[in-house]
C-alpha positions, 0 to 999 in steps of 0.5 A: 853104780859107782856115780850114785854112792853118797860119797861120790855125790858129796865130793862132785861139785854141782847142785846136789852140793848145796843141798847135801850141806843143807841137810847135814847143817841142822842149824842152818835149816832150822833157821830157815824154817823159823823164818817161815813160820809165821805163827811161832810164839815160843822158842826153846832150843836149849841144850843145842850147842849153838856156840857163838856163831849160831847165837849170831845166826838165830838173832839175825833171824829173830829180826824177822820174827816178830811174834815170838815171845818167849825164848829158851836158849839156855845151856848153849855157850852163846858166848859174848858175840852170841850174847851181844847179837841177841841184845842188839835184836832184841833192842829192834824186836820188841815182842820178846819178853821172857828170855832164859840165857842160862849157862851161856857164858856171858860177861857182866856187861852183855848180862846188863845190856840184855837187862836194859833191853827187856825193861825198855819203855813199857816192856816188861820182861823176864830175864834168866841168866 
């Protein structure tokens, strides 16, 4: 029984270690689920504490998801890095037309870049900061 307890499995290297890490990292597993969902058009992930790293990871995932039109990421402390990553992604992913990034500690230049991206060309988007 000693080798079967959860604490022992966490310490032992091998195939179960990666699965355990994925189980504990809900942001990573959520992003993987997003990649696999081909019907999702709206995503609300406010108040999830994503931070800059989570914002960058989500921005990278959104490059692959081309059906999302509405995105609510308010209250996530994305910071400058997460905001910049989101602006760069939205230059490529032109389907997002509604974006809520309230209370994410975004500097004025990042806010301006996001606003420009959502109004590029024929795109008429709404942005809440």
